C-alpha positions in Angstrom: -2.8 4.8 -19.7 0.0 4.5 -22.1 2.8 2.2 -20.9 6.3 2.9 -21.5 9.5 1.1 -20.4 10.5 2.6 -17.1 14.2 3.1 -16.3 14.6 0.3 -13.9 18.2 -0.7 -14.4 17.5 -0.5 -18.1 16.3 -4.0 -17.6 12.6 -3.5 -17.3 11.6 -3.7 -21.1 8.4 -2.4 -22.4 7.2 -6.1 -22.7 8.0 -6.6 -19.0 6.4 -3.4 -17.9 3.2 -4.5 -19.9 3.5 -8.0 -18.2 3.6 -6.5 -14.8 0.8 -4.0 -15.5 -1.5 -7.0 -16.7 -0.5 -8.8 -13.6 -1.5 -6.0 -11.3 -4.8 -5.4 -13.2 -5.6 -9.1 -12.9 -4.7 -9.1 -9.2 -7.0 -6.0 -8.7 -9.9 -7.6 -10.3 -9.5 -10.9 -8.3 -9.2 -9.0 -5.1 -12.2 -6.8 -5.8 -14.2 -9.9 -6.7 -13.1 -11.6 -3.5 -14.1 -8.6 -1.4 -17.5 -8.6 -3.0 -17.9 -12.5 -2.5 -16.9 -12.0 1.1 -19.3 -9.2 1.9 -22.1 -11.6 2.9 -19.9 -13.8 4.9 -18.7 -11.0 7.2 -22.2 -9.9 8.2 -23.7 -10.4 11.6 -24.5 -14.0 12.4 -28.2 -14.5 12.8 -29.3 -18.2 13.7 -32.6 -19.5 14.6 -31.6 -20.9 18.1 -34.6 -23.2 18.3 -33.4 -25.2 15.2 -29.7 -24.8 15.4 -27.5 -26.2 18.0 -24.8 -24.6 20.2 -22.0 -26.2 17.9 -23.6 -24.8 14.7 -23.7 -21.3 16.3 -20.0 -21.6 17.4 -19.1 -22.8 14.0 -20.9 -19.9 12.2 -19.2 -17.4 14.4 -15.9 -18.8 13.7 -16.5 -18.9 10.0 -17.6 -15.2 10.3 -14.4 -14.4 12.2 -12.4 -16.1 9.5 -14.1 -14.2 6.8 -13.4 -10.9 8.5 -9.8 -11.8 8.7 -9.7 -12.8 5.2 -11.5 -9.6 4.0 -8.9 -7.5 5.9 -6.0 -9.3 4.1 -7.8 -8.9 0.7 -8.4 -5.1 1.5 -4.6 -4.6 2.3 -3.4 -6.4 -0.7 -5.8 -4.4 -2.8 -4.4 -1.3 -1.4 -0.9 -2.4 -2.4 -1.9 -3.3 -5.9 -3.7 0.3 -6.4 -0.5 2.0 -5.1 1.7 0.0 -7.4 -0.7 0.8 -10.3 -0.5 4.4 -9.4 3.4 4.4 -9.0 3.4 2.8 -12.5 1.3 5.6 -14.0 3.8 8.0 -12.5 6.8 6.2 -13.8 7.9 5.6 -10.2 7.2 1.9 -10.3 9.9 -0.8 -9.5 11.9 1.2 -7.0 12.4 0.3 -3.5 10.6 2.8 -1.0 13.4 2.4 1.5 16.7 2.5 -0.5 15.5 3.8 -3.8 17.3 0.9 -5.6 15.5 -0.9 -8.5 13.4 -4.0 -7.5 14.4 -7.0 -9.6 12.2 -8.0 -12.2 12.1 -11.7 -10.9 10.6 -10.3 -7.6 8.1 -7.9 -9.3 6.9 -11.0 -11.5 6.1 -12.9 -8.2 5.0 -9.9 -6.3 4.2 -7.1 -8.7 3.0 -4.9 -5.7 6.3 -5.3 -4.0 7.3 -1.9 -2.6 10.8 -3.0 -1.3 13.7 -4.8 -2.7 14.7 -8.1 -1.1 17.5 -6.8 1.0 15.2 -3.9 2.5 12.3 -6.4 2.9 14.5 -8.9 4.9 15.8 -6.0 7.1 12.3 -5.0 7.8 11.1 -8.5 8.6 14.0 -9.0 10.9 13.1 -6.2 13.2 
């Protein structure tokens, strides 16, 4: 994919676009690895009840539950990163999905997969 500066307020330079693209790719790689690592932790808990006590079984089930929750969060984050990369490829990256205003570079640098500007994000969270 060839990166070019997108027309975000004419403030997003080619260098900034490349930086955000690199961040997104790095996040994608980390999330994919996290999902691979978590695959075994989310499987069925099988314990030899003759050698493992009740507390250990409960602990194993709790760890599995936390792993399932962590996996779901990682999957949702990965979907957002992939969507951001797709939007970048379409030159539609960096605009709020709600108001179509540009998302500030500072926000994108912290959360490159952001799909809403701060104002719209705050409105959504207050509902």
